[in-house]
C-alpha positions in Angstrom: 0.1 -0.3 0.0 1.4 3.3 -1.1 0.8 6.4 1.1 0.7 9.7 0.8 4.2 10.8 1.6 5.6 8.0 -1.4 3.1 9.3 -4.1 4.8 10.4 -7.1 3.9 12.6 -9.8 4.0 10.6 -12.5 3.8 11.8 -16.2 1.7 8.7 -17.5 -1.6 9.2 -14.6 -4.9 10.0 -16.7 -5.9 13.2 -17.9 -9.1 14.4 -16.1 -11.0 17.2 -17.9 -12.3 19.2 -14.7 -8.7 18.9 -13.2 -7.5 20.1 -16.1 -8.9 23.3 -15.5 -7.5 24.1 -12.5 -3.8 24.4 -14.0 -4.7 25.8 -16.9 -6.5 28.4 -15.6 -3.4 28.8 -12.6 -1.2 29.1 -15.0 -2.6 31.3 -17.5 -3.7 34.3 -15.0 -0.3 34.0 -13.1 1.4 33.7 -17.4 -0.5 37.0 -18.0 -0.1 38.9 -14.4 3.6 38.2 -15.4 3.7 39.1 -18.9 2.6 42.8 -18.1 4.7 43.1 -15.2 7.5 42.6 -17.8 5.9 44.8 -20.6 5.2 47.2 -18.2 9.2 47.3 -16.7 10.4 46.9 -20.4 8.4 50.4 -21.5 9.5 52.3 -18.5 12.9 52.1 -19.9 14.5 51.1 -16.5 18.3 50.4 -17.0 18.9 46.1 -17.7 20.6 46.0 -14.4 19.5 49.2 -12.8 19.0 48.9 -8.6 17.7 52.2 -8.5 14.3 51.4 -7.2 12.5 52.0 -9.9 8.5 50.4 -9.8 6.0 48.6 -11.7 2.6 47.7 -9.8 4.4 48.5 -6.5 7.2 46.0 -7.1 10.7 47.0 -7.9 11.5 46.2 -11.0 14.4 46.4 -13.5 15.1 45.4 -17.8 16.4 41.8 -16.5 13.3 41.2 -14.2 10.9 42.9 -16.6 12.8 39.7 -19.5 12.6 37.1 -16.9 9.1 37.6 -15.9 8.0 38.1 -19.6 10.2 34.3 -20.2 8.2 32.6 -17.7 4.9 34.3 -18.0 4.9 33.0 -21.6 5.8 29.6 -19.8 2.8 29.3 -17.8 0.5 30.5 -21.0 2.0 27.8 -23.2 1.9 25.7 -20.1 -2.0 26.6 -20.2 -2.4 25.9 -23.9 -1.1 22.5 -23.3 -3.3 21.3 -19.8 -3.1 18.6 -18.4 -0.2 17.1 -16.8 2.4 19.4 -18.1 0.4 22.2 -17.0 0.1 20.7 -13.3 3.9 19.3 -13.1 4.8 22.8 -14.6 3.1 24.8 -12.4 4.1 22.9 -9.3 8.1 23.4 -10.6 7.7 27.0 -11.0 6.0 27.0 -7.5 8.9 26.1 -5.9 11.4 27.7 -8.2 8.5 31.0 -7.3 10.0 30.3 -3.4 13.4 29.5 -3.8 14.3 32.7 -5.6 12.0 34.5 -2.3 14.7 32.9 -0.2 17.2 34.1 -2.6 16.4 37.3 -3.4 15.7 38.1 0.7 19.2 36.8 1.6 20.5 39.2 -1.3 18.5 42.0 -0.4 20.6 45.4 0.5 24.0 43.5 -1.0 26.0 44.3 -4.0 24.5 40.7 -5.6 20.5 42.4 -5.8 21.2 42.4 -9.5 17.6 41.6 -10.2 16.4 45.4 -7.5 14.5 42.9 -5.5 13.2 44.4 -2.4 11.1 43.0 0.5 7.6 43.4 -1.5 9.2 41.3 -4.4 10.5 38.8 -1.7 6.9 38.4 -0.7 5.4 38.3 -4.1 7.7 35.6 -5.2 6.3 33.4 -1.7 2.7 34.5 -2.9 2.9 33.3 -6.5 5.1 30.2 -5.4 2.6 28.8 -3.0 -0.2 29.6 -5.5 0.9 28.0 -7.9 2.0 24.5 -6.3 -1.4 24.8 -4.9 -2.8 25.1 -8.6 -0.6 22.6 -9.9 -1.2 19.8 -6.9 -5.0 20.7 -6.7 -6.6 17.3 -7.0 -3.3 15.3 -7.6 -2.0 14.5 -4.8 -3.2 14.4 -1.3 -3.9 12.0 1.9 -7.8 12.0 1.1 -8.5 12.2 -2.6 -11.9 10.6 -3.5 -11.6 7.1 -5.0 -13.3 8.6 -8.6 -10.0 11.1 -8.8 -8.0 9.6 -11.8 -4.8 10.2 -9.7 -6.4 7.9 -6.7 -7.0 5.5 -9.2 -3.7 5.2 -11.4 -1.9 5.0 -8.0 -3.9 2.4 -6.1 -5.3 0.3 -9.2 -6.4 -2.6 -7.5 -8.7 -0.9 -5.2 -9.9 0.5 -7.9 -10.6 -2.7 -9.7 -12.2 -4.2 -7.0 -14.3 -1.2 -6.1 -15.8 -1.1 -9.6 -16.6 -4.8 -9.8 -18.7 -4.0 -6.6 -20.2 -1.5 -8.0 -21.2 -3.1 -11.5 -22.3 -6.1 -9.2 -24.9 -3.5 -7.5 -26.3 -2.1 -10.0 -26.8 -5.4 -11.9 -28.5 -6.9 -9.0 -30.4 -4.3 -8.2 -33.8 -4.3 -10.7 -34.6 -1.9 -13.0 -37.5 1.1 -12.3 -40.5 -0.2 -13.7 -40.5 -3.5 -13.7 
C-alpha cells in the first residue's frame, strides 16, 4: 500500500478535464500577470541591471527582472495552452522556483549581488506566487484524502479501483430496473 508521502507525480497519469481546467486557469492567469508586469517594466525604459528602485505595479523592477518575468509568463501561458499533466507539473516546478527565488533574493537584499533589484515586496510576491502556483499544480493530484473516483488516486491504487468497479457493477446488475 502506498502512503501519501511516497506518492509520485508521474507523467503517465490520466488526464481529467475538470482538474486540467484548474491547472490551465492557474497557469494562464499567473502567466498573464507576469507578462504584463514585464512589459510595463520594459516600457518604462529602466536600465537592464539598474537597482535604483524603479517600480511597476508596486514592485521594484529593472530590465533583467522584466525580461525574466516575460519569459516565465510566456512559459506559463504555454502550459495553459497544453494543459493536463504538463500544466500541473509546470505549475509545481515554477511554484518551487518562485519560493526558492524568494529565499535567495531575501538573502541578497541590501547586497551588491541584488542584480534583479528585489525589495521585500518582491520577496513576498515571489512567496505568494510560488505557493499559488504549487496549489494550482497540486490541486486534485496529491493529498491523503483524494476521492476514489479521482484519476490520480485510481492510477496509484489500480487493484483497489478494480475491486470497487467490480463491486459497483455487481450492485447495478443486482438492482432491478425501475418500472419492471
